[in-house]
C-alpha positions as CSV (number, residue, x, y, z in Angstrom):
1,M,-17.2,24.1,22.4
2,Y,-19.4,23.4,19.4
3,C,-17.3,25.6,17.1
4,T,-14.2,23.7,18.2
5,I,-15.8,20.4,17.5
6,I,-17.1,21.4,14.1
7,C,-13.7,22.8,13.2
8,N,-12.0,19.5,14.2
9,C,-14.6,17.5,12.3
10,V,-13.5,19.2,9.1
11,S,-10.8,16.5,9.2
12,G,-13.6,13.9,8.9
13,F,-14.9,15.8,5.8
14,L,-11.3,15.8,4.4
15,F,-10.9,12.1,5.1
16,G,-14.1,11.4,3.2
17,Y,-13.3,13.8,0.4
18,D,-9.8,12.6,-0.3
19,T,-10.8,9.0,-0.3
20,G,-13.9,9.7,-2.4
21,I,-12.4,12.1,-5.0
22,I,-10.0,9.5,-6.3
23,S,-12.9,7.6,-7.9
24,G,-13.9,10.4,-10.2
25,S,-10.4,11.9,-10.8
26,M,-9.0,8.5,-11.7
27,I,-11.3,8.5,-14.8
28,L,-9.4,11.5,-16.1
29,M,-5.9,10.8,-14.7
30,K,-5.7,7.4,-16.3
31,P,-5.5,8.6,-19.9
32,Y,-3.7,11.8,-18.9
33,F,-0.7,9.9,-17.4
34,K,-1.4,6.7,-19.3
35,L,-1.6,4.8,-16.0
36,T,-1.1,1.1,-15.9
37,V,-3.4,-1.1,-13.8
38,F,-0.7,-1.4,-11.2
39,E,-0.2,2.4,-11.1
40,Q,-3.9,3.0,-10.6
41,E,-4.0,0.5,-7.7
42,I,-0.9,2.1,-6.1
43,I,-2.4,5.6,-6.4
44,V,-5.5,4.4,-4.6
45,S,-4.0,2.1,-2.0
46,I,-0.9,4.1,-1.0
47,T,-3.2,6.6,0.9
48,I,-4.8,3.7,2.8
49,L,-1.4,2.1,3.5
50,S,0.2,5.2,4.9
51,A,-3.0,5.9,6.9
52,W,-2.7,2.4,8.4
53,L,0.9,3.0,9.4
54,F,0.4,6.4,10.9
55,S,-2.7,5.3,12.8
56,L,-0.4,2.9,14.7
57,V,1.8,5.9,15.9
58,S,-0.9,8.5,16.2
59,G,-1.7,7.4,19.8
60,Y,1.9,8.1,20.9
61,W,1.9,11.5,19.1
62,A,-1.4,12.5,20.7
63,D,-0.1,11.6,24.1
64,Y,3.4,13.2,23.7
65,L,2.5,16.3,21.7
66,G,-1.1,16.7,22.7
67,R,-4.4,16.4,20.8
68,K,-4.3,19.9,19.4
69,K,-0.8,19.7,18.0
70,T,-1.4,16.3,16.4
71,I,-4.5,17.5,14.7
72,L,-2.6,20.7,13.7
73,I,0.1,18.5,12.0
74,S,-2.6,16.5,10.2
75,S,-4.1,19.8,8.8
76,I,-0.7,20.9,7.5
77,V,-0.2,17.5,5.9
78,F,-3.7,17.6,4.3
79,T,-2.9,21.0,2.7
80,I,0.6,19.9,1.4
81,G,-0.7,16.7,0.0
82,S,-3.6,18.3,-1.8
83,L,-1.5,21.0,-3.4
84,L,1.2,18.5,-4.4
85,M,-1.3,16.4,-6.2
86,A,-2.9,19.4,-8.0
87,I,0.5,20.4,-9.5
88,A,1.7,16.9,-10.1
89,S,3.6,16.5,-13.4
90,S,4.3,12.8,-13.1
91,V,3.0,9.6,-11.6
92,S,5.6,9.7,-8.9
93,F,4.3,13.1,-7.7
94,L,0.8,11.7,-7.6
95,I,1.9,8.8,-5.5
96,I,3.8,11.0,-3.1
97,G,0.9,13.4,-2.8
98,R,-1.5,10.5,-2.0
99,L,1.0,9.1,0.5
100,I,1.1,12.4,2.3
101,L,-2.7,12.6,2.4
102,G,-2.7,9.1,4.0
103,I,-0.5,10.5,6.8
104,G,-3.0,13.2,7.5
105,I,-5.9,10.7,7.5
106,G,-4.1,8.3,9.8
107,L,-3.3,11.0,12.4
108,S,-6.7,12.7,12.4
109,S,-8.9,9.6,12.2
110,S,-7.3,8.2,15.4
111,T,-7.0,11.5,17.3
112,I,-10.1,13.6,16.7
113,P,-12.7,11.2,18.1
114,I,-10.6,11.0,21.3
115,F,-10.4,14.8,21.4
116,I,-14.1,15.3,20.9
117,A,-15.0,12.8,23.6
118,E,-12.6,14.5,26.0
119,I,-14.1,18.0,25.6
120,S,-17.8,17.0,25.3
121,L,-20.3,16.8,28.2
122,P,-21.6,13.3,29.2
123,Y,-25.1,13.8,27.9
124,N,-24.1,14.8,24.3
125,R,-20.8,13.0,23.9
126,G,-22.2,10.2,21.7
127,H,-24.0,12.6,19.3
128,L,-21.0,14.9,19.0
129,V,-18.5,12.1,18.3
130,T,-20.8,10.8,15.5
131,I,-20.6,14.2,13.7
132,Y,-17.1,13.1,12.6
133,N,-18.5,10.0,11.0
134,C,-21.3,11.8,9.3
135,L,-19.0,14.4,7.9
136,L,-16.8,11.6,6.6
137,T,-19.6,10.1,4.5
138,F,-20.7,13.7,3.5
139,G,-17.2,14.3,2.3
140,Q,-17.4,11.3,0.0
141,F,-20.7,12.5,-1.4
142,F,-19.4,16.1,-1.9
143,A,-16.4,14.6,-3.7
144,G,-18.8,13.1,-6.2
145,I,-20.4,16.5,-6.9
146,V,-17.0,18.2,-7.4
147,A,-15.9,15.4,-9.7
148,G,-19.0,15.8,-11.7
149,I,-18.6,19.6,-12.0
150,F,-15.0,19.4,-13.2
151,S,-15.5,16.2,-15.3
152,T,-16.1,18.3,-18.4
153,R,-12.5,19.6,-18.3
154,L,-11.2,16.5,-19.9
155,I,-7.5,17.5,-19.8
156,D,-7.0,19.1,-16.4
157,G,-10.2,18.7,-14.5
158,W,-8.6,16.2,-12.1
159,R,-6.3,18.9,-10.9
160,F,-9.2,21.0,-9.6
161,M,-10.8,17.9,-8.0
162,V,-7.7,16.9,-5.9
163,G,-6.5,20.4,-5.2
164,L,-9.8,21.7,-3.8
165,A,-9.2,19.9,-0.5
166,A,-6.4,22.3,0.3
167,L,-9.0,25.1,1.0
168,P,-10.9,23.6,3.9
169,S,-7.7,22.1,5.4
170,F,-6.0,25.5,5.3
171,L,-9.0,27.2,7.0
172,Q,-9.0,24.5,9.6
173,L,-5.3,25.0,10.1
174,F,-5.9,28.7,10.7
175,Y,-8.6,28.1,13.3
176,L,-6.6,25.4,15.2
177,F,-4.0,28.0,16.2
178,F,-6.6,29.6,18.3
179,S,-8.6,26.6,19.5
180,P,-8.3,25.1,23.0
181,E,-6.4,22.0,24.0
182,S,-8.1,19.1,25.7
183,P,-8.3,20.0,29.5
184,R,-8.0,16.3,30.4
185,W,-4.7,15.9,28.5
186,L,-3.4,19.1,30.1
187,L,-4.3,17.8,33.6
188,R,-2.7,14.5,32.8
189,M,0.5,16.4,31.9
190,G,0.3,18.3,35.3
191,R,-0.5,21.6,33.6
192,K,-3.4,22.5,35.9
193,E,-3.6,26.2,35.3
194,E,-3.7,25.7,31.5
195,A,-6.3,23.0,31.9
196,L,-8.6,25.4,33.9
197,I,-8.2,28.1,31.3
198,N,-9.0,25.8,28.4
199,L,-12.0,24.3,30.1
200,R,-13.3,27.8,30.8
201,R,-13.1,28.5,27.1
202,L,-15.3,25.4,26.4
203,R,-18.0,26.0,29.0
204,K,-20.5,28.8,29.6
205,D,-21.5,28.2,33.2
206,E,-18.6,29.1,35.5
207,N,-20.0,27.2,38.5
208,K,-20.6,24.0,36.6
209,M,-17.2,24.4,34.9
210,I,-15.5,24.5,38.3
211,E,-17.4,21.5,39.5
212,E,-16.6,19.6,36.3
213,F,-12.9,20.5,36.6
214,E,-12.7,19.3,40.2
215,E,-14.4,16.0,39.2
216,I,-12.0,15.4,36.3
217,E,-9.0,16.1,38.6
218,Q,-10.4,13.8,41.3
219,N,-10.9,11.0,38.8
220,L,-7.3,11.3,37.6
221,L,-6.0,11.2,41.1
222,C,-8.0,8.1,41.8
223,T,-6.4,6.3,38.9
224,A,-2.9,7.1,40.2
225,S,-2.3,9.5,37.3
226,Y,-3.8,9.0,33.9
227,Q,-0.4,8.9,32.3
228,S,0.8,5.9,34.1
229,T,-2.6,4.1,33.6
230,N,-2.2,4.6,29.8
231,D,1.3,3.4,29.7
232,S,0.7,0.3,31.8
233,I,-0.7,-1.8,29.0
234,G,1.5,-2.3,26.0
235,L,1.3,-4.8,23.1
236,F,3.5,-7.4,24.8
237,E,1.5,-7.3,28.0
238,L,-1.7,-7.6,26.0
239,I,-0.3,-10.7,24.2
240,A,0.5,-12.3,27.5
241,E,-3.0,-11.5,28.8
242,L,-4.6,-13.0,25.7
243,K,-2.9,-16.3,26.3
244,K,-4.7,-16.8,29.6
245,N,-7.8,-14.7,29.2
246,I,-10.3,-16.5,27.0
247,S,-13.0,-13.8,27.3
248,L,-10.6,-11.1,26.1
249,R,-9.4,-13.3,23.3
250,K,-13.0,-13.9,22.1
251,A,-13.8,-10.2,22.2
252,L,-10.6,-9.2,20.3
253,V,-11.2,-11.9,17.6
254,L,-14.8,-10.7,17.1
255,G,-13.6,-7.0,16.9
256,C,-11.0,-7.9,14.3
257,V,-13.4,-10.0,12.2
258,L,-16.0,-7.2,12.3
259,Q,-13.4,-4.7,10.9
260,I,-12.0,-7.2,8.3
261,I,-15.4,-8.2,7.0
262,Q,-16.4,-4.6,6.7
263,Q,-13.6,-4.2,4.1
264,V,-13.5,-7.5,2.3
265,A,-17.3,-7.3,1.6
266,G,-16.2,-4.8,-1.0
267,I,-17.4,-1.4,0.3
268,N,-14.3,0.6,-0.5
269,T,-13.9,-1.1,-3.9
270,I,-17.2,0.6,-4.7
271,M,-16.4,3.9,-3.0
272,Y,-12.9,4.2,-4.5
273,Y,-13.7,2.8,-8.0
274,S,-17.4,3.6,-8.3
275,A,-16.9,5.8,-11.4
276,S,-14.6,3.1,-13.0
277,I,-17.1,0.3,-12.2
278,I,-19.9,2.3,-13.8
279,E,-17.7,3.0,-16.8
280,M,-16.9,-0.7,-16.9
281,A,-20.6,-1.4,-16.8
282,G,-20.9,0.2,-20.2
283,V,-21.7,3.9,-19.5
284,N,-19.4,5.2,-22.3
285,N,-19.5,8.9,-21.3
286,K,-16.8,9.8,-18.7
287,S,-18.7,12.7,-17.3
288,H,-21.9,10.7,-17.0
289,A,-20.0,7.9,-15.2
290,I,-18.6,10.4,-12.7
291,W,-22.0,12.0,-12.0
292,L,-23.6,8.6,-11.5
293,S,-20.8,7.7,-9.1
294,C,-21.9,10.7,-7.1
295,L,-25.1,8.9,-6.2
296,T,-23.0,6.2,-4.3
297,G,-21.7,8.9,-2.0
298,L,-25.2,10.3,-1.4
299,V,-26.7,6.9,-0.6
300,N,-23.8,6.0,1.7
301,F,-24.2,9.4,3.6
302,M,-28.0,9.2,3.9
303,F,-28.3,5.7,5.2
304,T,-25.4,6.0,7.6
305,L,-27.9,8.3,9.4
306,V,-30.4,5.5,9.4
307,G,-28.0,3.2,11.3
308,L,-27.5,5.9,13.9
309,F,-31.3,6.3,14.3
310,F,-32.0,2.5,14.8
311,V,-28.9,1.5,16.8
312,E,-30.7,1.8,20.1
313,R,-34.0,0.7,18.8
314,L,-33.2,-2.6,17.0
315,G,-29.8,-3.3,18.5
316,R,-26.4,-4.0,17.1
317,R,-26.8,-7.7,16.3
318,K,-30.0,-7.3,14.3
319,L,-28.5,-4.4,12.2
320,I,-25.3,-6.3,11.5
321,L,-27.1,-9.6,10.5
322,T,-29.8,-7.8,8.4
323,S,-27.3,-5.6,6.7
324,L,-24.9,-8.4,5.9
325,S,-27.6,-10.7,4.6
326,F,-28.8,-8.1,2.1
327,V,-25.2,-7.3,1.2
328,C,-24.7,-11.0,0.3
329,V,-27.8,-10.8,-2.0
330,C,-26.6,-7.6,-3.7
331,L,-23.1,-9.0,-4.3
332,T,-24.6,-12.1,-5.9
333,L,-26.8,-9.9,-8.1
334,L,-23.9,-7.8,-9.1
335,S,-21.8,-10.8,-10.0
336,I,-24.7,-12.3,-12.1
337,T,-25.4,-9.0,-13.8
338,F,-21.7,-8.4,-14.7
339,Y,-21.7,-12.0,-16.2
340,I,-24.9,-11.3,-18.2
341,T,-23.6,-8.0,-19.4
342,N,-20.3,-9.4,-20.6
343,N,-22.0,-12.3,-22.4
344,N,-24.5,-10.1,-24.2
345,S,-22.0,-7.7,-25.6
346,Y,-21.7,-5.9,-29.0
347,L,-20.1,-7.6,-32.0
348,V,-16.9,-6.5,-33.7
349,T,-17.9,-4.8,-37.0
350,N,-14.4,-3.7,-38.2
351,F,-11.6,-6.2,-38.1
352,D,-8.1,-4.9,-37.4
353,S,-5.0,-6.3,-39.2
354,D,-3.5,-7.4,-35.9
355,P,-3.1,-11.2,-36.0
356,I,-4.2,-11.6,-32.3
357,C,-6.9,-9.0,-31.5
358,G,-8.1,-8.7,-35.1
359,S,-9.4,-12.3,-34.9
360,Y,-12.1,-11.7,-32.2
361,S,-15.7,-11.3,-33.3
362,S,-17.3,-9.9,-30.1
363,C,-16.5,-7.5,-27.2
364,S,-16.6,-10.3,-24.6
365,T,-14.1,-12.5,-26.5
366,C,-12.0,-9.4,-27.2
367,V,-11.6,-8.2,-23.5
368,S,-11.1,-11.8,-22.3
369,D,-7.6,-11.5,-23.9
370,L,-5.4,-9.3,-21.7
371,K,-3.6,-8.0,-24.7
372,C,-6.7,-6.5,-26.3
373,G,-9.4,-3.9,-25.8
374,F,-12.8,-3.1,-27.4
375,C,-13.2,0.2,-29.2
376,F,-16.8,1.2,-29.7
377,V,-18.0,4.4,-31.3
378,D,-21.6,5.2,-30.7
379,S,-22.9,6.7,-33.9
380,K,-26.5,7.1,-32.6
381,S,-27.6,4.9,-35.5
382,D,-28.2,1.3,-36.3
383,N,-24.7,1.0,-37.9
384,L,-22.3,0.0,-35.2
385,N,-18.6,1.0,-35.5
386,S,-16.5,-1.2,-33.3
387,Y,-13.0,-2.8,-33.2
388,C,-10.9,-5.2,-31.2
389,L,-7.5,-3.5,-30.9
390,L,-4.1,-4.2,-29.3
391,K,-3.8,-2.1,-26.2
392,D,-0.8,-0.3,-24.8
393,N,0.7,-0.6,-21.3
394,S,-1.7,1.9,-19.8
395,D,-4.8,0.1,-21.0
396,E,-5.4,2.7,-23.7
397,Y,-5.3,2.7,-27.5
398,S,-2.9,5.3,-28.7
399,T,-4.2,5.9,-32.2
400,G,-7.5,6.2,-34.1
401,L,-11.0,6.9,-33.0
402,C,-10.6,5.6,-29.5
403,S,-7.3,7.4,-28.8
404,Y,-7.0,9.8,-25.9
405,Q,-5.9,12.5,-28.2
406,N,-9.1,12.2,-30.3
407,Y,-11.3,12.1,-27.2
408,T,-9.8,15.3,-25.6
409,S,-9.9,17.2,-28.9
410,N,-13.6,16.4,-29.4
411,A,-15.7,17.0,-26.2
412,N,-18.7,15.4,-27.9
413,S,-16.9,12.1,-28.8
414,N,-18.9,9.0,-27.9
415,S,-15.9,6.7,-28.3
416,I,-14.8,4.4,-25.6
417,F,-12.0,1.9,-25.2
418,T,-12.6,-0.7,-22.6
419,T,-10.4,-3.6,-21.4
420,K,-12.6,-4.7,-18.5
421,I,-16.3,-5.2,-19.5
422,C,-18.5,-4.5,-22.5
423,P,-21.2,-1.9,-23.2
424,S,-24.6,-3.4,-22.8
425,I,-28.3,-2.7,-22.3
426,Y,-27.9,-4.2,-18.8
427,S,-25.5,-1.5,-17.6
428,Y,-28.0,0.3,-15.5
429,F,-29.0,-2.8,-13.6
430,I,-25.4,-2.8,-12.2
431,I,-25.8,0.8,-11.1
432,I,-29.2,0.0,-9.4
433,F,-27.6,-3.0,-7.5
434,I,-24.7,-0.8,-6.4
435,M,-27.1,1.6,-4.9
436,I,-29.1,-1.1,-3.1
437,Y,-25.8,-2.6,-1.9
438,L,-24.8,0.8,-0.4
439,F,-28.2,1.3,1.3
440,N,-27.9,-2.1,3.0
441,F,-24.3,-1.7,3.9
442,A,-24.4,1.8,5.4
443,Y,-27.0,1.2,8.2
444,G,-25.3,-1.9,9.5
445,M,-21.8,-3.0,8.4
446,G,-20.9,0.7,7.7
447,C,-21.1,2.0,11.2
448,M,-21.9,-0.9,13.7
449,P,-18.4,-2.4,13.7
450,W,-17.1,0.9,15.2
451,T,-19.9,1.0,17.8
452,I,-19.5,-2.6,18.9
453,N,-15.7,-2.3,19.1
454,S,-16.1,0.7,21.5
455,E,-18.1,-1.5,23.9
456,I,-16.8,-5.0,24.0
457,F,-13.3,-4.6,25.6
458,P,-12.5,-4.3,29.3
459,L,-11.6,-0.7,30.3
460,K,-8.0,-1.7,31.1
461,Y,-7.4,-3.0,27.5
462,R,-9.9,-0.9,25.6
463,S,-7.6,1.6,23.8
464,T,-4.9,-1.1,22.9
465,C,-7.5,-3.5,21.6
466,F,-9.4,-0.8,19.7
467,G,-6.1,0.2,18.1
468,I,-5.5,-3.3,16.9
469,T,-9.0,-3.7,15.4
470,T,-8.7,-0.3,13.7
471,S,-5.3,-1.3,12.2
472,M,-7.0,-4.5,10.8
473,N,-9.6,-2.3,9.1
474,W,-6.9,-0.2,7.4
475,L,-4.8,-3.2,6.5
476,S,-7.8,-5.0,4.9
477,N,-8.7,-1.7,3.2
478,T,-5.2,-1.6,1.7
479,I,-5.3,-5.1,0.4
480,I,-8.8,-4.7,-1.2
481,S,-8.0,-1.4,-2.9
482,L,-4.6,-2.7,-4.1
483,T,-6.0,-5.9,-5.7
484,F,-9.3,-4.9,-7.2
485,L,-8.3,-4.0,-10.7
486,T,-5.9,-7.0,-10.9
487,I,-8.7,-9.3,-9.9
488,V,-11.0,-7.8,-12.5
489,D,-8.3,-8.2,-15.2
490,A,-7.8,-11.9,-14.1
491,I,-11.4,-13.1,-13.7
492,G,-13.6,-10.2,-14.6
493,G,-16.1,-8.0,-12.7
494,S,-18.4,-11.0,-12.1
495,G,-15.6,-13.0,-10.5
496,A,-14.4,-10.1,-8.3
497,F,-17.9,-9.6,-6.8
498,L,-18.3,-13.3,-6.3
499,I,-15.1,-13.3,-4.2
500,Y,-16.5,-10.4,-2.1
501,F,-19.8,-12.4,-1.7
502,S,-17.8,-15.4,-0.3
503,F,-16.1,-13.3,2.3
504,A,-19.4,-11.6,3.3
505,F,-21.2,-14.9,3.6
506,L,-18.5,-16.4,5.8
507,G,-18.7,-13.3,8.0
508,L,-22.5,-13.7,8.2
509,I,-22.2,-17.3,9.5
510,Y,-19.5,-16.3,12.0
511,F,-21.6,-13.4,13.4
512,W,-24.7,-15.5,13.6
513,F,-23.0,-17.8,16.2
514,S,-20.5,-15.3,17.8
515,L,-22.0,-11.8,17.9
516,P,-23.9,-11.0,21.1
517,E,-26.4,-8.2,21.5
518,T,-25.0,-5.3,23.5
519,K,-28.0,-3.0,23.4
520,G,-29.2,-1.7,26.8
521,K,-26.3,-3.3,28.7
522,N,-23.6,-1.4,30.6
523,L,-20.0,-2.0,29.9
524,E,-19.5,-4.4,32.8
525,E,-22.4,-6.5,31.7
526,I,-21.0,-6.7,28.2
527,E,-17.7,-8.1,29.5
528,K,-19.6,-11.0,31.0
529,L,-21.1,-11.9,27.5
530,F,-17.7,-13.3,26.5
């Protein structure tokens, strides 16, 4: 049983790796393909968009094809998507590869927790299901390490970063051919003999296995077949029920707001763009920016475990309110620090002949013009060498000291061309505040929305409502990842984090008045809270 669960949880690792690796690889892909801001946002967000769409149909696939076949398909998709990105010769191929990865993420993220729960024993079900979430955050951390290792290959390092995910997905695919199917699903399909064989493969004690099998079968008979029970509640029936059931409506609104605030508080902006944010903060070495972004994955992974440790000790409400309060503080500090960084920037020492960009005297005034970018060459001396230059469509400067060609031909080049924010002595304060933000987000807002959503809905509507709240998470994730760089271009890093603070603060007020404590209560008692 444990081997089967660990094998399936590899999809959680792949989920985290494929969403995390884009942060580091984007640093190198951007100059390689001369990506525009819009193309960068599409490459990041297309995975989340396709994951959202396929999470909506994954329930049907898991019921029609079975848990095992659905996970098997997701492994095939993961492998194809990773290989396609590794050999991509154009932006279109990159986007197609990321879209395919999103299909795998959408299918696996909605199916594997169900599969693990169905094959686990009652006393260890909660711990085993959380392995998937832990491997997800570990995958994001591991992605940072891989990005750091290959960041010195300035021309093709990104190919190794995105292609490496094909190896674990292929190994998982190989094992899945021999792994058992969910006995509960087989019984539901009327395949009793196969269900007994598969349950025997998952259990060591024959007598307890027979007893468990008979109990599962009896429970299914008592519900007048599991299949018909699942099919009885559709979206239209739920809508009709919401019109007359105030308690269910309150629970669903709370569940949706939890998932939305989790995303609009900016977490995946930091996870997807961490290396870019650090580079924007003024860390002018691409490899150093990627290695520093690796710390974001480590902090997120470590403090997700803190939330799991305290969930039954402090309770869900306390963790959410404490977490979101400190998240608001950190977002405020990030906004202020970005503002200070941008207004204490380096001066332009060499004036270009361009009539627009050549007239600016400092980095902050230069990058405030969307047509211009600041070129800074760190000479390790008191003599600064900086320019304000007209940028091309990919946010790069095509000639001179800050060109991509010069950078890749000289691995020790300290030149940087930025269009977002300026190099500053305050850069590392931004990195520190990002780490504090992640620490406070991970133990509360990172994992509690999923825990609470699994508890607050009546049994009859639980799977349908949970699917709706999950889709809101993916949809919010898509919007945030698709708009981040555009917002930064329009109002700067300070303005972007101020917007995320506003959303987080509104969420904090709402949860203060609407979020009940569910610790220590059974599911029937929780229903009465609404």
